[in-house]
Structure formats: structure tokens, C-alpha cells
NUMAR-953168 format. One line per 10 residues: number of its first residue (from 1); their letters; for each residue x, y negated, z negated of N, C-alpha, C. Coordinates in steps of 0.05 Angstrom, whole numbers. Atoms other than C-alpha are relative to their C-alpha. Example, Ala and Ser with C-alpha at 12.3 -4.5 7.8 and 13.67 -1.06 7.14 Angstrom:
BEGIN
1) AS) 18:24:0:246:90:-156:18:-24:0  -16:24:1:273:21:-143:-15:-22:-14;
This chain:
BEGIN
1) MTPLSKDAGL) 17:24:0:0:0:0:17:-25:0  -14:25:0:25:-69:17:-8:-16:-24  8:16:24:28:-110:-48:-16:-24:7  17:23:-5:-26:-162:-52:12:-24:-16  -9:24:13:-12:-234:-72:-11:-2:-28  9:4:28:-16:-249:-147:-7:-29:-4  4:29:3:-27:-323:-133:-29:-7:-8  28:6:6:-102:-317:-143:-4:-6:-30  2:5:29:-93:-315:-219:-28:3:-10  26:0:12:-156:-331:-257:-18:-21:12;
11) RTGANRRSTM) 18:20:-12:-187:-380:-208:-28:10:2  28:-9:-1:-262:-378:-207:-16:-15:21  18:14:-18:-320:-397:-162:9:-1:28  -5:3:-29:-315:-422:-91:29:-2:6  -29:2:-5:-241:-439:-97:13:27:1  -12:-27:0:-225:-367:-114:-8:14:25  9:-15:-24:-267:-340:-57:15:-9:25  -12:10:-24:-233:-385:-6:28:10:4  -27:-9:-2:-165:-355:-21:1:29:9  0:-29:-3:-187:-284:-5:-3:11:28;
21) SGFITKTAAG) 6:-9:-27:-194:-281:71:19:23:8  -19:-21:-7:-130:-240:78:-7:27:-14  6:-24:15:-150:-191:24:-25:14:11  26:-11:-10:-221:-183:52:5:13:27  -7:-12:-25:-192:-170:121:12:27:-3  -14:-26:5:-147:-115:94:-19:21:-10  18:-20:12:-205:-82:58:-26:3:15  25:-2:-15:-258:-88:112:-8:29:4  6:-29:-3:-253:-13:125:-11:12:-25  9:-10:26:-262:0:51:-29:-8:-5;
31) IAAAATLIGG) 27:9:4:-325:-42:51:-19:17:16  17:-17:-16:-354:-1:108:-3:27:-12  1:-26:13:-336:63:72:-19:-2:-24  17:3:23:-369:37:9:-29:-1:8  28:2:-9:-432:21:48:-12:28:5  10:-27:-5:-437:93:70:-2:16:-25  0:-14:25:-422:118:0:-25:-5:-16  21:7:18:-478:81:-34:-27:0:14  25:-1:-14:-531:87:20:-17:23:-8  18:-21:6:-593:128:10:-4:6:-29;
41) LAIGASSAQP) 2:-4:29:-594:118:-65:-29:2:-9  26:1:13:-653:133:-109:2:-23:-20  -3:25:16:-657:62:-137:-17:1:-24  15:2:24:-679:50:-207:17:7:-24  -15:-5:24:-654:53:-278:-17:13:-21  15:-12:22:-674:94:-337:19:1:-24  -16:1:24:-649:99:-408:18:25:-1  -19:-22:3:-587:142:-419:-6:15:-26  2:-15:24:-588:198:-469:20:-10:-21  -19:10:20:-555:181:-536:27:14:0;
51) TTTTSYDRTL) -27:-11:2:-480:191:-538:16:-19:-18  -16:16:18:-424:165:-582:9:-26:13  -10:23:-14:-396:117:-530:-16:-3:26  14:4:-26:-437:86:-473:12:-23:15  -10:21:-18:-415:45:-414:-18:-25:-2  19:23:1:-477:1:-419:6:-18:-23  -5:17:23:-462:-23:-489:26:-16:4  -26:13:-3:-391:-40:-468:0:-21:22  0:19:-23:-410:-78:-405:-24:-18:-1  23:17:-1:-480:-105:-393:-10:-8:-28;
61) GNAQFEAART) 8:6:27:-493:-102:-467:20:-16:-16  -21:14:13:-430:-141:-483:1:-29:12  1:28:-9:-431:-218:-480:24:-8:16  -24:8:-14:-359:-225:-458:1:12:28  1:-12:-26:-367:-176:-401:-20:-15:18  21:14:-16:-431:-210:-378:9:-27:9  -10:26:-8:-398:-278:-379:20:2:23  -19:-4:-21:-341:-253:-336:-14:9:26  15:-10:-24:-388:-216:-288:-14:-23:13  15:23:-11:-431:-278:-280:19:-21:12;
71) QNGLAKEMNY) -19:20:-10:-371:-324:-271:11:9:27  -11:-9:-25:-344:-280:-215:-22:7:21  21:-4:-19:-412:-274:-182:-5:29:8  2:-28:-6:-414:-198:-186:-28:11:-7  27:-11:4:-478:-156:-182:-3:11:-28  5:-10:26:-510:-139:-247:-5:30:0  6:-28:-2:-535:-71:-225:21:14:18  -21:-15:-15:-482:-21:-203:-11:11:26  11:-13:-23:-530:11:-154:-7:-20:22  3:20:-21:-537:-55:-116:27:-12:9;
81) GSILHAWMWS) -26:13:-6:-464:-76:-117:17:16:19  -19:-13:-19:-406:-59:-71:22:13:-16  -21:-16:13:-353:-7:-89:26:-3:16  -26:-2:-12:-279:-14:-74:10:28:-5  -10:-28:2:-256:57:-60:30:-1:0  -29:2:3:-185:52:-86:13:27:1  -8:-28:-3:-167:120:-59:31:2:-1  -29:-5:4:-98:143:-82:15:-24:-11  -13:21:15:-84:77:-117:6:10:-29  -5:-7:28:-52:85:-185:-16:-19:-18;
91) FNTMKEHMAE) 14:17:19:-85:56:-247:15:-27:-2  -16:24:4:-28:6:-253:-4:-19:24  4:17:-23:-38:-18:-181:-27:-14:-1  27:12:3:-112:-30:-194:2:-23:-21  -2:20:21:-95:-67:-258:14:-25:10  -16:23:-9:-44:-112:-224:-16:-18:19  15:15:-20:-94:-134:-171:-29:-5:-7  28:2:9:-157:-140:-213:-12:-28:7  10:27:-6:-163:-216:-202:-8:-1:29  6:1:-29:-162:-206:-126:-24:17:7;
101) IADAGYTSIQ) 24:-17:-5:-212:-150:-129:-25:-14:-8  23:16:8:-259:-195:-168:-5:-22:21  3:21:-21:-246:-250:-116:-16:11:24  13:-12:-23:-269:-202:-62:-29:7:-5  28:-4:6:-335:-192:-98:-8:29:-5  7:-28:6:-331:-118:-116:-12:3:-28  13:-6:26:-379:-96:-171:15:22:-14  -12:-24:12:-342:-31:-182:25:8:16  -23:-13:-13:-276:4:-167:-4:30:-4  1:-29:3:-277:79:-152:29:10:2;
111) TSPISVIKGP) -27:-11:1:-213:116:-170:0:28:12  -4:-28:-7:-186:182:-145:-4:17:-25  4:-17:23:-197:242:-190:22:-3:-21  -18:6:22:-164:234:-258:9:25:-16  -6:-24:14:-158:307:-280:30:8:5  -27:-12:-3:-91:342:-291:0:17:26  -1:-15:-25:-68:373:-225:26:16:1  -24:-17:-4:-17:424:-201:22:-16:13  -21:14:-16:19:378:-152:8:-27:-12  -6:-5:-28:45:339:-120:24:19:4;
121) MQGKKFTENW) -21:-19:-5:89:392:-89:21:-10:20  -18:11:-20:122:348:-36:9:-28:-8  -8:27:9:150:290:-76:-23:-18:-2  22:20:1:107:228:-68:-10:-5:28  9:4:-27:92:237:6:-31:2:2  29:1:1:19:216:13:-13:21:17  14:-18:-18:1:259:73:3:29:-8  -3:-28:10:26:322:38:-14:5:-26  8:-4:27:-5:310:-29:-28:-9:-7  25:12:8:-72:275:-27:-20:21:-8;
131) YYVYQPAGTS) 20:-20:7:-112:340:-30:4:12:-27  -4:-11:26:-81:360:-96:-18:-12:-22  18:12:20:-125:311:-134:-27:12:0  26:-13:-1:-185:351:-111:3:30:-8  -4:-27:10:-155:415:-141:8:-2:-30  -7:3:29:-158:403:-217:13:26:-11  -12:-23:14:-116:448:-261:-12:2:-28  13:0:26:-160:433:-322:-15:-25:-5  15:24:7:-195:378:-359:15:-20:-17  -16:21:12:-138:339:-389:-1:-24:19;
141) IGNSVVGSED) 1:25:-17:-138:266:-364:28:-10:6  -25:11:-8:-80:239:-324:15:18:20  -17:-16:-19:-38:262:-264:20:-19:14  -23:15:-12:22:240:-223:-9:-18:22  9:18:-21:-21:205:-171:-11:-25:-12  14:24:11:-64:158:-213:14:-11:-25  -13:9:25:-24:155:-278:-10:14:-24  6:-13:26:-32:173:-351:-27:-9:-11  25:8:13:-93:169:-396:3:-28:-12  -5:28:10:-62:107:-429:-2:-20:22;
151) DLKAMTAEAH) 2:19:-23:-56:75:-360:-29:-4:7  29:2:-5:-130:90:-349:-13:-20:-19  12:17:20:-149:56:-414:7:-29:5  -9:28:-5:-107:-6:-398:-14:-11:25  12:9:-24:-137:-10:-328:-30:-6:-4  29:5:4:-210:-4:-350:-4:-25:-18  2:24:17:-199:-57:-404:4:-25:17  -5:23:-17:-171:-104:-352:-23:-5:19  23:3:-17:-229:-90:-305:-23:-14:-14  22:11:15:-279:-107:-358:4:-30:-6;
161) KYGIRIIVDA) -5:28:5:-245:-174:-370:-10:-17:24  9:14:-25:-266:-192:-298:-29:7:7  27:-7:-6:-336:-163:-302:-3:22:20  0:-22:-19:-317:-103:-259:-3:27:-15  3:-27:12:-337:-31:-274:15:21:16  -17:-21:-12:-299:33:-260:-16:26:3  12:-26:-6:-325:95:-226:23:20:5  -21:-21:-4:-283:159:-228:-12:22:18  7:-23:-17:-286:212:-173:6:25:-17  -3:-23:18:-298:274:-215:-4:27:15;
171) VINHFTSDWN) 2:-26:-12:-285:345:-190:-9:20:-21  12:-16:21:-332:388:-230:-10:27:9  10:-25:-11:-346:447:-184:21:22:-1  -21:-20:-4:-279:482:-180:27:-10:-12  -27:6:7:-206:485:-202:18:9:23  -20:-8:-19:-142:498:-163:-3:30:7  0:-28:-8:-135:564:-125:21:16:-14  -23:-13:13:-71:580:-164:-7:5:-30  8:-7:28:-93:616:-228:22:-7:-20  -22:5:18:-24:608:-259:4:-30:-6;
181) AIEPSWQNAS) -3:29:4:-28:532:-252:-22:-11:-18  22:10:16:-93:527:-291:8:-2:-29  -7:4:28:-88:501:-362:-7:26:-16  4:-25:15:-81:560:-411:-27:3:-13  25:-2:14:-144:542:-448:-23:7:18  21:-6:-19:-184:552:-384:5:28:13  -6:-25:-13:-151:618:-364:-16:23:-13  19:-20:9:-211:660:-381:-19:6:23  15:-7:-24:-244:698:-324:-30:-6:-3  29:4:4:-314:689:-355:-8:-29:5;
191) LFHTKSEGGC) 6:28:-5:-309:614:-343:-2:-6:30  1:3:-29:-308:625:-267:-18:21:12  14:-20:-16:-352:659:-216:21:20:11  -18:-20:-12:-321:724:-192:3:-5:30  -5:6:-28:-291:722:-123:-19:16:19  18:-15:-17:-341:773:-98:-30:-8:-5  27:6:8:-403:742:-131:-17:-12:22  16:14:-21:-425:698:-73:-5:17:24  4:-17:-23:-418:754:-22:10:-12:26  -9:13:-25:-378:712:27:31:2:3;
201) GNNGTGINYG) -29:-4:-3:-307:739:23:16:-13:-23  -17:9:22:-250:725:-25:6:-29:0  -9:28:0:-232:656:-1:-22:-20:7  22:18:-3:-300:626:12:-2:-13:28  1:13:-26:-287:609:85:-24:10:16  23:-11:-15:-347:651:106:-27:-8:-12  25:9:12:-400:611:68:-21:-5:21  23:6:-17:-468:611:102:-15:-23:-13  11:24:13:-494:541:89:-31:0:1  28:-4:2:-565:565:99:-8:18:-24;
211) NRWQVTHCHL) 3:-17:23:-556:610:38:9:-14:-25  -7:16:23:-559:569:-26:16:15:-21  -15:-16:20:-533:626:-69:30:-1:8  -27:1:-9:-470:628:-27:12:-28:-4  -10:28:3:-463:552:-26:7:-6:-29  -4:8:28:-466:549:-102:16:20:-16  -15:-20:15:-429:613:-121:26:9:13  -25:-9:-13:-374:625:-70:23:-18:-8  -25:15:5:-302:603:-81:6:-17:25  -4:18:-23:-300:542:-34:29:-1:8;
221) LGLWDLNTEN) -27:0:-10:-237:551:8:20:12:-19  -18:-14:18:-208:597:-44:4:-12:-27  -3:14:26:-214:547:-102:-16:15:-21  14:-15:22:-233:579:-169:-25:-15:-7  27:12:4:-308:565:-175:-9:3:-28  9:0:28:-331:545:-244:-26:15:-4  25:-15:6:-384:590:-275:-19:-20:-13  16:22:10:-434:534:-282:-25:9:-15  21:-10:16:-486:579:-313:8:5:-29  -12:-6:26:-440:588:-373:-1:-26:-17;
231) QEVGNRMQGF) 3:24:16:-457:538:-429:27:-10:-9  -26:9:9:-385:536:-453:14:-17:22  -12:15:-22:-363:512:-384:-13:-28:1  14:26:0:-416:457:-387:9:-17:-23  -9:15:24:-395:437:-457:28:-12:4  -27:9:-5:-322:432:-437:1:-23:20  0:21:-20:-337:391:-375:-13:-25:-11  13:24:12:-383:345:-414:21:-14:-18  -20:12:17:-326:334:-464:20:-16:16  -18:14:-17:-280:314:-407:-13:-27:10;
241) LKQAVADGVD) 13:24:-10:-331:264:-379:-5:-20:-23  4:18:23:-347:236:-448:26:-14:-8  -26:12:6:-273:225:-460:7:-22:20  -4:20:-20:-268:188:-395:-16:-26:-6  17:23:7:-326:143:-416:12:-14:-24  -13:12:23:-292:132:-483:25:-16:8  -24:13:-9:-230:111:-444:-7:-25:17  9:25:-14:-271:56:-409:-13:5:27  12:-6:-26:-300:92:-348:-30:-6:-2  28:9:0:-370:67:-328:-18:18:16;
251) GFRYDAAKHI) 16:-17:-17:-393:117:-277:16:22:13  -13:-22:-13:-378:180:-238:-11:5:28  7:-11:-26:-379:204:-166:8:29:-1  -5:-28:4:-386:280:-166:7:13:27  -10:-14:-24:-345:316:-113:-15:27:3  11:-26:-7:-378:376:-78:-25:6:-17  23:-4:18:-442:366:-119:-20:20:10  20:-18:-11:-485:406:-72:8:29:-4  -9:-27:5:-442:467:-88:-6:9:-29  9:-8:27:-471:467:-158:-30:2:0;
261) ELPDEFGTHS) 29:-5:-1:-541:495:-168:-15:-21:-17  18:16:16:-598:452:-192:-9:15:-24  6:-14:26:-622:468:-263:-18:24:2  18:-22:-1:-679:514:-243:-3:10:29  2:-7:-29:-662:529:-170:-4:30:4  1:-28:-5:-655:604:-178:-17:16:-20  18:-14:18:-709:620:-229:9:2:-29  -11:0:27:-662:624:-288:14:-27:-5  -10:27:5:-645:557:-320:30:0:-1  -29:5:2:-574:533:-308:4:-26:-16;
271) PYFDTILDNG) -3:23:18:-552:485:-363:20:-21:9  -24:16:-6:-494:453:-326:-6:-30:4  5:28:-5:-522:388:-298:-13:-14:-24  13:12:23:-567:376:-358:20:-5:-23  -21:3:20:-505:384:-402:20:-22:7  -23:18:-7:-451:346:-365:-9:-28:5  9:27:-7:-493:287:-342:-6:-17:-24  5:14:25:-509:268:-414:27:-8:-12  -28:7:7:-442:232:-421:4:-29:-7  -3:28:6:-455:158:-432:6:-18:24;
281) AQYQYGEVLQ) -6:16:-23:-441:136:-361:-23:-18:8  20:19:-9:-478:77:-331:-12:7:27  9:-6:-28:-482:102:-259:13:26:8  -11:-25:-9:-473:171:-229:-12:7:27  10:-9:-26:-478:196:-158:17:23:10  -13:-24:-8:-458:257:-119:5:3:30  -5:-7:-28:-428:283:-54:-19:23:7  20:-20:-8:-489:319:-26:-3:-3:30  0:3:-29:-476:327:49:-26:12:11  26:-8:-10:-542:331:86:2:21:23;
291) GDAGLNVAAY) 1:-17:-23:-563:383:137:-4:30:-6  3:-28:6:-565:450:101:-29:8:-2  27:-11:4:-627:493:105:-3:8:-29  4:-7:28:-657:500:36:11:-19:-20  -12:20:19:-619:441:6:-21:-21:-7  18:21:10:-663:396:-37:16:-25:-5  -17:24:2:-625:332:-23:-10:-19:-21  12:21:18:-673:287:-62:2:7:-29  -1:-8:28:-668:328:-126:25:-9:-14  -25:7:13:-596:309:-138:0:-29:-10;
301) PALFEKYSSN) 1:28:11:-603:232:-143:-20:-3:-22  20:2:22:-665:241:-186:13:11:-26  -14:-11:23:-623:284:-233:21:-19:-10  -21:19:9:-564:235:-234:-12:-24:-13  13:24:11:-611:177:-247:-12:5:-28  13:-7:25:-646:213:-304:19:-5:-23  -19:2:22:-582:211:-345:17:-25:1  -16:24:-3:-555:143:-324:-17:-25:-7  14:24:9:-573:75:-352:-3:-21:23  -1:20:-21:-561:39:-286:-4:11:28;
311) GGGNTASNYG) 6:-12:-26:-584:86:-231:17:23:8  -14:-23:-10:-560:145:-191:-6:4:30  5:-4:-29:-555:169:-119:17:22:12  -16:-18:-16:-523:211:-65:17:-15:20  -14:11:-24:-471:198:-11:-20:1:23  18:1:-24:-508:178:53:15:11:23  -17:-13:-20:-473:229:97:-12:-4:28  12:4:-27:-523:224:155:4:-29:9  -3:28:-8:-519:148:154:29:-5:8  -28:3:-7:-443:152:155:5:10:28;
321) GALRSALNSK) -2:-10:-27:-449:195:217:-12:-19:21  13:19:-18:-497:146:249:17:-25:4  -17:24:-2:-450:87:233:24:6:18  -23:-7:-16:-390:123:263:-8:2:30  9:-3:-28:-430:140:325:-5:-27:13  6:27:-10:-453:68:333:26:-15:6  -26:13:-5:-381:43:327:14:12:24  -13:-13:-23:-355:94:376:-13:-7:27  15:6:-25:-409:78:427:-2:-30:5  2:29:-1:-404:3:413:-29:-9:3;
331) NLNAGNLNSL) 28:5:-1:-479:3:403:-11:-7:-28  7:8:27:-488:-34:338:-26:-16:0  25:14:1:-562:-51:340:-17:10:-23  16:-6:24:-613:-52:284:-16:25:3  16:-24:-4:-653:3:316:15:25:-7  -16:-24:6:-596:52:307:7:2:-30  -11:0:27:-577:31:236:-20:-11:-21  19:12:19:-642:10:203:-8:18:-23  7:-18:22:-648:71:158:25:11:-12  -23:-11:14:-597:89:106:0:30:-1;
341) QGRECRTTSS) 1:-29:0:-621:161:110:14:11:25  -11:-10:-25:-595:168:182:-17:22:11  15:-22:-12:-619:223:227:8:26:-12  -6:-27:9:-624:294:203:17:15:21  -16:-14:-20:-568:334:238:0:30:-5  -3:-29:2:-563:408:252:29:6:-7  -27:-7:8:-503:441:221:4:30:4  -7:-28:-2:-467:507:230:8:9:-28  -7:-11:26:-445:552:174:25:-12:-12  -24:11:10:-379:516:169:0:-30:-2;
351) SPGSSRMTPT) -2:29:-3:-393:443:186:-6:-16:-25  5:18:23:-422:418:120:21:3:-22  -18:-4:22:-365:444:78:22:-20:-1  -22:18:3:-303:410:54:21:5:21  -22:-3:-19:-248:397:104:26:-11:-12  -23:12:13:-199:371:53:24:19:0  -22:-19:5:-158:435:45:-3:23:19  0:-25:-15:-139:495:86:14:21:-17  -13:-21:16:-118:562:57:31:-1:0  -29:1:-2:-47:551:82:12:-22:-17;
361) QMATGSPPA) -10:22:16:-42:488:40:-2:6:-30  5:-6:28:-60:523:-25:15:26:-8  -12:-24:11:-21:572:-67:-22:17:-11  21:-18:10:-60:633:-89:9:12:-26  -6:-13:26:-65:668:-155:-24:14:-10  22:-16:10:-108:717:-192:2:2:-31  0:-3:29:-129:724:-265:12:27:-7  -11:-26:8:-96:780:-304:-23:20:-1  20:-22:0:-133:847:-301:-12:2:-28;
């Protein structure tokens, strides 16, 4: 990343905004990405379940935060504001440029996943290591890409000084494919689905996306799939999310959310979402790529909103496709882009899945017999 100017300082109002043309130009692509991320939301807010620490009390319920947010002209509701997707930025980089981010008018910053990871395996080379942050090795906070847990605390505190809230990209469906890299406290086979349970092969590359059981129980691309029907797994993941909120995090984006079953999807209640979403976050949304037969897309944002004080939603994957198509065809008219839902697209058994990792990029491992 090219370092941004620190000259903006603490300027406020129109004078601050006028200094930001360069920054806004550099982040135009990020704004477009954020638009596709937050499209198609189930708008509305409801009361969060009681927890020890809540994002709402620390932000909208805090006079100092509200004064800063108002001074910087940032949206009050996270589900109406713009998100800066600071992908692969470190916590310290975000902290250093918080004044400029406020200048650009971002309501929230979304970080890369914060869980402990196996990598990076190739030094600090971005193109060789970005996928490791989507292969957690456990639920400890901090990794070599984003920084330590103390760095996270310092960054969130700085963000709140400017009236900005922090969203963390949380990987809650799976861990790394390398069993030996998983934190020892998680090395218990009962905490994961068996590799044969989904019926789609050992590495998950044969998932039939019209079969919800396979989508929610197979090992996606060989990654160890968490046993989300197990209450202990839910309790542990909730503890991780609560700790992140205690560290200053305000919301979560859930990676591969459609690969986790809805609470009563298969007739037997699954406690996972009802457990982990009760974490004190202000806003929660999920990666629920549209197009699968049998996928209840609308049920996910309703569930996320139920446990959030400031709304919830899904990624607008169809709208993202419509926007890319319009840009490629140079046909940016309102008729093509007037619905955040986009057009329903047909998908094959492989197209809706993750393309982040290939089996050759991941080490393998098995639990002890």
C-alpha cells in the first residue's frame, strides 16, 4: 500500500473534505466493492441480546463517540453507511490513517480475519499468502497479517475517536486443512464434521450445491469443517466473537455463511447461529452467495438482524455480478442496476463455492486415530 498523507490531521467539516480528492480516487474501487457488499440488506434494527460488552453502548450510546461521528458527518446507522474494505491492511496501518478514512466519509472499516493462522508460508509476499487468513488455526486473536490483539485494541480505540466503527471478517465455518497446525485445544475430532459425513469426497471439491446437506457438512476444499451442531463448538466460537467485541469490534462479516445450516433447517435444531450471534455486536452480515437450489437466502439476514442492535444483511452477490456485467459492457443505466437483488443466476455444482484456495495451496493433515 502506498502510504497516505498524514497532513489531514484533525481538520473537520468542509475543509477536511476538500483535502481528500486523492484519497477518494485511490479508494474508488473500494467504494464500489463496499456497495456490492452491503446491497440487499434486510434493513432494520432490533435490540441485541444481553451480553457483558456491547458495541452499541460504546458507540452510539457514548456521547464522545456520537460527537465525533456527528462532527465527521458519518452515518448513524451502520446498515446505511459505507464500508472501507481494508483488505490485508494491518491494524497499525488503519490506525495511522484514521483521520483520512474519516475524511473520506466511511462509517465503518472492515478488516481481514483476525484469527490465529498457520501462515504466511512465503515470507510477506501478498500474492502467496492472502488465502491463509481464511484458514484459521484456532480462535486466538492476532496473526502475522493484521497484527496482535493489542494492536487491534489500539486501532479500535482510535477508530472510535473519529466516530468510525470496526467490522471484522470472521471465518466461523472451518479451520485450516492442516490438522497439525490447529491449536491443541481444538484438536478433538468431535469438534469437526467427519470427512465422509457430507458424502462428497474427502476434500469437498465434489459438493453438489443443490444438496444443502453437502453444502453445510462437507469439508469445503479440504478445510476442516466445524461441527456446528455441537454446542461446545458454538460456545467456543461465541467466546471468540465476544472477546473481539470486548477488544472494540462493532460488527462481523461472516465468511462462507451459507455453508452453515440454519437453526432448524434439517429438522433437528442446530444451536450454532443462535449461540454465536449473541455476542454484543452492533451489525452482522454474511457471505451468502445466491443461486443454489434449496438455499433460503432471506433467512440469513433475518437471523443476523435478530441478534444485532443496528441491523444485519447478506452480501449482494447477484448485484455484484450485475454491476461487473454493466461495467464490462459499458452499459451503466438505471434499468440494469435499479435492484440491489440483481438477477437470479443459474449455477453449477462448483460455481457458487469458494475460489480462494486450491488443494495444491494447502497442506494436508489428519487427526490421530
